[in-house]
Residue, then its C-alpha position, 0 to 999 in steps of 0.5 A: m785499230k779502226g774498230t777500237f776507235q769507233r767503240k771508244y767514241l760510241g761511249i760518248p753519248y752514254a757518258l754525256y747522259l750520265l753527266v747531265f742526268v745523274i752526276l750533275p743533279l747529284v752534285v746539286i742535291v749534295s750542294y743544297a744538302f750541306t748549305d743553309s738558306n743563306g748559302k752558308p755550308g754546314i751540317g745543320n740539315l743533317l743534324n735536323f734530320f736526326t733530331d727532329p721527331n717528325t722526320l725520324g717518325t716518318l722514317v720508322y713508319s716508312l720502314v715498317l710499312a715497307f717491311v710489312t708490304t715486302l713480307i706479305c708479297l714474299l709470303i704470297a709470291y713464293p708459293v705462287g712462283y714455286l708452284l708455277a715453276m714446278s708445274s708441268i702444265r703447258s699454259k704456265g706462260a699464259i698464267l704468268m702473263l696474267m699475273i704481270m699484266p697489271m703492270w702494263i696498265n696505268f698506275t693511277l687507274r689500278i689504284t683508283a680501281l682498288k680504291e673503289l673496291l676497298t670503299m665497297f668493303e670498308g666504307n670510309l678508307a680513312f679509318h684504316p690508313f695503315m691497312n689500306s696502305v699495305i693492301g695498295m702497296t702489295y697490289d702494286f708491287l706483287p708482280f715484282m716479287i713473283l717474276p724474279i722468284y719464278n725465273q730463279i726456280s725455273r732455272i733450277d735443275k729438277s733432278l737435284l730434288e730427285a737426287a735428294a730423295d734418292l739420298g733419303a730426304d723427304p720432300t720437306q728436307a729436299f725443299i729446305r736443303v736444296m730448293l730454298p738455298l738455290s732460290m734465294p737469289g730470286v728472293i733477294s732480287g724480289i725483296s730489293m724490287v719491293f722494299l725500296p719503292a715501298m718506302t717512297n711511293y707516297v702516291v698510293l697513300d694519297m689516293l687511298y686517303n692516308s694522310t700519314y707521311i712516308m719518306g717520299s711524301l716528306i721529301g715532296s713536302y719540303f720541296s713544296a715549301y721551297d725548303w730545298h736544303g732540308g729536302s735535299m738532305i733527306s733525299l741524300i740520306l735516303l739515297i745512301m740507305i738505298c745504296l747500302f741496302t742494294l750492296l748488301a742485297g747484292k752481296d747476299e745474292s752472290q753468296g746465294n749463287v755460291r751456295g747454289g754452285s756448291v749444291l750443284 
C-alpha cells in the first residue's frame, strides 16, 4: 500500500512538467491560431494559409528539400550501416563512433566549417541555394540515419541469410527477401529523424546564404513581424503534419516488425 502511494506521487513532477511546458503552450498556440488581431475567433488564419501562394510555395519547397535530403541520407546511410553491421572487424564500434562524433560538436561550428569548404569549391554560395541547402542538411542529419539502420541490422540473426542460401536464394534474393524487410524498422526510424527536422531547420539555409524560406523560417518571420496569429496557425498545421507522419511511420514500423517476426 505504501509503495503504491509513493509511486502515485512520483508522477506529480512529470505531470506538472507536461502541464507547464507542453499543454499550456499548446493551448496558447491554438488560441492565437483561431483568433485575429482583434481577438475575434474564426478560421481566417487557416483560410489564409491555404489561399496564400507564398505559404503554399514555402510548404512545397520545404517538402521537396526534406524529401531530397532524406533520400540522399538513406542512399548513403543504408550501405554504410549494412556494411558496418555485417562486417567482422573488431573496431566497428570505433568506426561508428567516428561517424556520430560530429553530433557532439556545436551545430554552428559544423555548419560554419562546411560553409568554408563550400566557398572554396563553389565560390559564391548564393548561386547554388538549393544544392547548398541539401548538402548542409545531409551533412547535419546523416548520423541520425546511419545509427538506427546500423542498430536494426545488428540485431538481425545472420543465420537467416545462411538459411536463405541453403534454400537456393542467391545473395541478391536473400537481401531483398530477408535483410531488407527485417531492416525496415530502422529505415523508417531514420526517415522520421531526418525528414521532419529538415522541413524546419532554417538555420542551415541562413548560414549558407540561402534566402529561400522553409517552414521554420516562415514561422519565424511571422513572429518577428508580431503576427502571432498567423505564425501560430502555421505552427499548428505543421504540428498536425508531423503528428500524422509520426503515426504513419509508427504504423509502418510495427508492420515491419510483424513481417520480421513472420520471417523469423
